[in-house]
C-alpha positions as CSV (number, residue, x, y, z in Angstrom):
1,M,-2.8,-5.5,-12.6
2,T,-6.3,-6.7,-12.1
3,A,-9.2,-4.3,-12.5
4,L,-9.8,-1.6,-9.9
5,A,-13.3,-0.4,-9.0
6,T,-11.9,3.0,-8.2
7,L,-8.5,4.8,-8.2
8,P,-7.2,5.3,-4.7
9,L,-5.7,8.8,-4.3
10,F,-4.2,10.7,-1.4
11,W,-4.9,14.4,-1.7
12,P,-3.1,17.1,0.4
13,L,-5.5,19.8,1.5
14,N,-3.3,21.8,3.9
15,G,-4.1,25.5,3.5
16,K,-6.8,24.9,0.9
17,Q,-10.5,25.9,1.1
18,A,-13.3,23.4,1.5
19,V,-17.0,23.8,1.4
20,V,-19.4,21.9,3.6
21,A,-23.1,22.4,3.2
22,G,-25.6,21.1,5.8
23,G,-25.7,20.9,9.6
24,S,-26.2,17.2,10.2
25,D,-23.9,14.9,12.3
26,A,-22.6,13.4,9.0
27,A,-21.7,16.8,7.7
28,A,-20.0,17.6,11.0
29,W,-17.8,14.5,10.7
30,K,-16.8,15.4,7.1
31,A,-16.0,19.0,8.2
32,E,-13.8,17.7,11.1
33,L,-12.1,15.3,8.7
34,L,-11.3,18.1,6.2
35,A,-10.1,20.3,9.0
36,A,-7.8,17.5,10.2
37,C,-6.2,17.5,6.7
38,G,-5.4,21.2,7.2
39,A,-8.1,22.7,5.1
40,E,-9.9,26.0,5.8
41,V,-13.5,24.6,6.0
42,H,-16.4,27.0,5.2
43,V,-19.6,25.6,6.7
44,Y,-22.9,26.8,5.1
45,A,-26.0,26.1,7.1
46,P,-28.5,28.2,9.1
47,R,-27.5,28.0,12.8
48,A,-31.0,26.7,13.7
49,S,-30.3,23.6,11.5
50,L,-27.0,22.6,13.1
51,S,-27.0,19.4,15.1
52,D,-25.6,19.3,18.7
53,V,-22.6,17.5,17.4
54,F,-21.9,20.3,14.8
55,L,-22.5,23.0,17.4
56,D,-20.0,21.3,19.7
57,L,-17.4,21.0,16.9
58,L,-17.8,24.7,16.0
59,A,-17.4,25.7,19.7
60,R,-14.2,23.7,20.3
61,G,-12.7,23.9,16.9
62,P,-10.4,21.2,15.4
63,A,-8.2,19.3,17.8
64,H,-5.0,20.4,16.2
65,E,-3.2,23.6,15.0
66,H,-3.7,23.3,11.3
67,G,-7.2,23.4,9.7
68,R,-10.0,25.7,10.9
69,L,-13.8,25.9,10.7
70,I,-15.6,29.0,9.6
71,H,-19.4,29.0,9.9
72,H,-21.7,31.0,7.6
73,D,-25.2,31.3,9.0
74,Q,-26.9,30.8,5.7
75,A,-27.5,28.2,2.9
76,W,-24.9,27.8,0.3
77,H,-25.0,29.6,-3.1
78,V,-23.1,29.2,-6.3
79,G,-20.4,31.8,-5.5
80,D,-19.3,29.8,-2.5
81,F,-17.5,27.4,-4.8
82,R,-15.0,30.1,-5.9
83,D,-11.4,29.1,-4.7
84,A,-12.7,25.9,-3.2
85,A,-10.6,22.7,-3.7
86,I,-13.3,20.3,-2.5
87,A,-17.0,20.4,-1.6
88,V,-19.2,18.2,0.6
89,A,-23.0,18.4,1.3
90,D,-25.6,16.5,3.2
91,C,-28.9,17.0,1.3
92,D,-32.3,15.4,2.2
93,E,-33.9,16.1,-1.2
94,Q,-32.7,14.7,-4.5
95,S,-33.2,18.0,-6.2
96,D,-31.0,19.8,-3.6
97,A,-28.3,17.1,-4.1
98,E,-28.4,17.5,-7.9
99,A,-28.2,21.3,-7.6
100,F,-25.1,21.2,-5.3
101,F,-23.4,18.6,-7.6
102,L,-24.0,20.6,-10.8
103,A,-22.9,23.8,-9.2
104,G,-19.7,22.2,-8.0
105,R,-19.0,20.6,-11.4
106,S,-19.6,23.9,-13.2
107,A,-17.0,25.5,-10.9
108,G,-14.6,22.7,-11.5
109,V,-14.7,21.5,-7.8
110,P,-14.9,17.8,-6.9
111,V,-18.2,17.2,-5.0
112,N,-19.4,14.5,-2.6
113,V,-23.1,14.4,-1.5
114,I,-23.3,12.2,1.5
115,D,-25.1,8.9,0.9
116,K,-26.0,9.8,-2.7
117,P,-23.5,8.1,-5.0
118,A,-25.1,9.5,-8.2
119,F,-23.9,12.9,-7.1
120,C,-20.4,12.1,-6.0
121,A,-17.3,12.8,-8.0
122,F,-15.3,10.9,-5.3
123,Q,-15.9,8.8,-2.3
124,F,-14.6,8.8,1.3
125,G,-13.0,5.5,2.5
126,S,-12.8,4.1,6.0
127,I,-9.6,5.5,7.5
128,V,-6.9,4.1,9.7
129,N,-4.9,7.1,11.1
130,R,-1.3,6.7,12.0
131,S,-0.4,10.0,10.3
132,P,1.8,10.6,8.4
133,V,0.8,7.0,7.7
134,V,-2.8,6.9,6.5
135,V,-4.7,3.8,5.3
136,A,-8.0,4.1,3.5
137,I,-10.4,1.3,2.6
138,S,-13.0,1.4,0.0
139,T,-15.7,-1.1,-1.1
140,D,-16.9,1.3,-3.9
141,G,-20.0,2.0,-1.9
142,A,-21.1,-1.7,-2.0
143,A,-20.6,-2.6,1.7
144,P,-19.5,0.2,4.1
145,I,-19.9,-2.1,7.0
146,L,-17.3,-4.4,5.4
147,A,-14.9,-1.5,5.1
148,Q,-15.4,-0.7,8.8
149,A,-14.7,-4.4,9.7
150,I,-11.5,-4.3,7.6
151,R,-10.4,-1.1,9.3
152,R,-10.8,-2.7,12.8
153,R,-8.6,-5.6,11.7
154,I,-5.9,-3.2,10.3
155,E,-6.1,-1.1,13.5
156,A,-5.2,-4.2,15.5
157,L,-2.3,-5.0,13.2
158,L,-0.6,-1.6,13.1
159,P,1.2,-0.7,16.3
160,P,0.8,2.9,17.7
161,A,4.6,3.3,17.3
162,L,4.1,3.3,13.6
163,K,3.4,7.0,13.8
164,H,6.7,7.7,15.4
165,W,8.7,5.5,12.9
166,A,7.0,7.4,10.0
167,T,8.2,10.6,11.6
168,V,11.7,9.3,11.7
169,A,11.5,8.2,8.1
170,Q,10.4,11.8,7.1
171,A,13.4,13.2,9.0
172,I,16.0,11.1,7.3
173,R,14.5,10.5,3.8
174,D,16.4,13.3,2.0
175,R,19.7,12.3,3.6
176,V,19.2,8.6,2.7
177,N,18.3,9.5,-0.9
178,A,21.3,11.7,-1.2
179,R,23.6,8.9,-0.1
180,L,22.0,5.9,-1.8
181,K,21.1,6.0,-5.5
182,P,17.7,4.5,-6.6
183,G,18.0,0.7,-6.8
184,S,18.7,-2.3,-4.7
185,A,20.9,-0.5,-2.0
186,R,18.2,2.1,-1.2
187,R,15.5,-0.5,-1.2
188,A,17.5,-2.8,1.1
189,F,17.9,0.0,3.6
190,W,14.2,0.8,3.7
191,E,13.2,-2.9,4.0
192,R,15.5,-3.3,7.0
193,F,14.0,-0.1,8.4
194,V,10.5,-1.6,8.0
195,D,11.6,-4.7,9.9
196,R,12.3,-2.5,12.9
197,V,9.0,-0.8,12.7
198,F,7.0,-3.8,13.9
199,L,9.3,-4.7,16.7
200,D,9.6,-1.7,19.0
201,A,9.2,2.1,19.3
202,P,12.2,4.1,18.0
203,E,14.8,4.8,20.7
204,E,16.8,7.9,21.3
205,G,19.6,8.2,18.7
206,V,17.9,6.0,16.2
207,E,18.5,8.5,13.3
208,T,22.3,8.4,13.9
209,R,22.3,4.6,13.9
210,L,20.2,4.4,10.7
211,M,22.6,6.8,8.9
212,A,25.5,4.6,9.9
213,E,23.8,1.7,8.3
214,V,23.4,3.8,5.1
215,D,27.2,4.4,5.2
216,R,27.8,0.6,5.4
217,L,25.5,0.0,2.4
218,V,27.5,2.6,0.4
219,T,30.9,0.9,1.2
220,R,29.7,-2.7,0.9
221,P,27.1,-3.0,-2.0
222,S,27.8,-6.7,-2.4
223,A,26.1,-7.4,0.9
224,I,22.7,-6.5,-0.6
225,G,22.3,-9.5,-3.0
226,R,20.8,-12.7,-1.7
227,V,18.8,-15.7,-2.8
228,T,15.7,-17.1,-1.1
229,I,14.0,-20.4,-1.9
230,V,10.3,-19.9,-1.3
231,G,7.7,-22.6,-1.0
232,A,4.4,-21.7,-2.6
233,G,2.6,-24.7,-1.1
234,P,-0.3,-26.1,-3.1
235,G,-0.7,-22.9,-5.1
236,D,-3.3,-21.1,-3.0
237,A,-2.2,-17.5,-2.3
238,E,-4.0,-17.5,1.0
239,L,-1.8,-20.3,2.2
240,L,1.5,-18.4,1.7
241,T,3.3,-17.6,4.9
242,L,3.9,-13.9,5.9
243,K,7.6,-14.5,5.4
244,A,7.0,-15.8,1.9
245,V,5.0,-12.7,1.0
246,R,7.8,-10.4,2.4
247,A,10.4,-12.3,0.2
248,L,8.2,-11.8,-2.9
249,Q,7.7,-8.1,-2.2
250,A,11.5,-7.6,-1.7
251,A,12.6,-9.5,-4.8
252,D,14.4,-8.1,-7.9
253,V,14.1,-11.3,-9.8
254,I,11.6,-14.2,-9.3
255,L,12.3,-17.5,-10.9
256,F,9.0,-19.5,-10.6
257,D,7.8,-23.0,-11.5
258,E,5.5,-22.8,-14.5
259,W,2.5,-24.2,-12.5
260,I,2.6,-21.3,-9.9
261,P,-0.8,-19.6,-10.3
262,D,-1.1,-15.9,-11.2
263,D,-2.7,-14.9,-7.9
264,V,0.5,-16.0,-6.1
265,L,2.7,-14.0,-8.5
266,E,0.4,-11.0,-8.0
267,L,1.7,-10.6,-4.5
268,A,5.2,-9.8,-5.7
269,R,6.8,-6.4,-6.0
270,R,5.5,-4.7,-9.3
271,E,9.0,-4.0,-10.5
272,A,10.4,-7.5,-10.0
273,R,11.3,-9.5,-13.1
274,R,9.3,-12.7,-13.3
275,V,11.0,-15.6,-15.2
276,P,9.2,-18.9,-15.6
277,V,11.6,-21.9,-15.4
278,T,11.5,-25.7,-15.7
279,P,12.9,-28.0,-13.1
280,S,15.4,-29.5,-15.5
281,A,17.2,-26.2,-16.6
282,K,21.0,-26.6,-16.5
283,G,23.4,-23.9,-15.4
284,R,20.7,-22.1,-13.4
285,S,22.8,-22.0,-10.2
286,R,25.6,-20.1,-11.9
287,D,23.1,-17.6,-13.4
288,I,21.6,-17.1,-9.9
289,A,25.0,-16.6,-8.4
290,A,25.8,-14.0,-11.1
291,L,22.6,-12.1,-10.2
292,V,23.4,-12.2,-6.5
293,G,26.9,-10.9,-7.3
294,E,25.3,-7.9,-9.0
295,G,23.4,-7.1,-5.8
296,K,20.0,-8.6,-6.9
297,R,17.6,-10.2,-4.5
298,V,16.6,-13.4,-6.2
299,V,13.6,-15.5,-5.2
300,R,13.3,-19.1,-6.4
301,L,9.6,-19.8,-6.1
302,R,8.8,-23.5,-5.9
303,S,5.5,-25.3,-5.5
304,G,4.9,-27.2,-2.3
305,N,7.7,-27.4,0.4
306,P,11.1,-26.9,-1.2
307,M,12.9,-29.1,1.4
308,A,10.6,-32.0,0.4
309,L,11.8,-31.9,-3.2
310,A,15.0,-33.6,-4.4
311,G,15.5,-31.0,-7.1
312,A,15.4,-28.1,-4.6
313,V,17.9,-29.8,-2.3
314,E,20.3,-30.2,-5.3
315,E,19.8,-26.6,-6.3
316,I,20.5,-25.3,-2.8
317,A,23.7,-27.5,-2.6
318,A,24.9,-26.1,-6.0
319,L,24.3,-22.5,-4.9
320,E,26.1,-23.0,-1.6
321,G,28.9,-24.7,-3.5
322,L,29.3,-21.4,-5.5
323,G,29.5,-19.5,-2.2
324,V,26.0,-18.1,-2.3
325,P,24.2,-18.3,1.0
326,V,20.6,-19.5,0.7
327,E,17.6,-18.6,2.9
328,I,14.7,-21.1,2.8
329,V,11.1,-20.2,3.4
330,P,9.1,-23.5,3.7
331,G,5.7,-23.9,2.2
332,V,2.8,-26.1,3.3
333,E,2.8,-29.5,1.7
334,A,1.3,-29.5,-1.8
335,A,-2.2,-30.9,-2.2
336,P,-3.1,-32.8,-5.4
337,C,-2.9,-30.6,-8.4
338,R,-6.2,-28.7,-9.1
339,S,-7.6,-28.4,-12.6
340,D,-7.2,-24.5,-12.6
341,V,-3.5,-24.9,-11.8
342,I,-3.1,-27.4,-14.7
343,Q,-4.8,-24.9,-17.0
344,V,-2.2,-22.3,-16.0
345,V,0.6,-24.6,-17.0
346,F,-1.0,-25.3,-20.4
347,R,-1.5,-21.6,-21.1
348,R,2.0,-20.8,-20.3
349,R,3.4,-23.6,-22.4
350,E,1.6,-22.1,-25.4
351,V,3.7,-18.9,-25.1
352,S,7.4,-18.8,-25.8
353,Q,9.2,-18.4,-22.5
354,P,12.2,-16.2,-22.1
355,G,15.4,-17.7,-20.7
356,L,17.0,-16.9,-17.4
357,R,19.5,-14.5,-19.1
358,A,16.5,-12.2,-19.7
359,A,16.5,-11.4,-16.0
360,H,19.8,-9.5,-16.3
């Protein structure tokens, strides 16, 4: 995995206490956010210092039945951190921010002082809310406006029905896990579930139909395995098709040409086995057929467009001759090989490469 600027975490706050100090609009937004997570939010600020937005929020309360807001008409003090799970403040003065931060740290409470990164143990991201699906975007404080732009793009991509599908998933999760053991069968079910999510809203009786599909996977595990020939195009990860990315993220085993760049492989599922192969390897089709017979999803990742390569056509014919159906995901036509791709090849040739059998 490449380096991360911060560790993304999702933190349940339902029923826990939160401290918010300050009466600004920004503090009001944080108080509302914490209450939306189900927290009991204690607001510390003299009433005269509360903004109109904050006064309106306190008057109407959270727009849901979970979290609640409790206003204390006074400034915060050290004892307020007792039993708190999280603390947020909006401080004008640097000295006030430092005092709040140190008080929280002494009490073992994570603190965020709005717009003062030096006094933040954590940061808030830009949020896309399809709860129970929640997406958060962070730029590590470098460009909040960029995070907001990304959020708008994601908002446009995620259908409102996603919320309802996530509720269905919550309802059947325990039953699915009881019927399907961890592994390819369970993953195949959830991948097919996801395919439905982006088509339409769930219909009445969908839970019954989904559990019937679980029963089919239990009785016919051999239907899970498959092989997909994926074209990687000229080696630029941004030129992969969405279908190619989905295939990589569903794969159990990926057999890739040695000149495929690392940023393309980075898009694959973390648990997938990655096996570099050479075009001239013999007996590969039988090995792939054996993997498919075990219920594995195999991706043969080739540069360029597979159907434009004689070797790929022969490989497909050999697999179909063994009774293995093949799905083909074309790639854009390969451009002349770049120097950075050549360097990838040379680096990999310097390292001993495991055989295909290692994928078992």
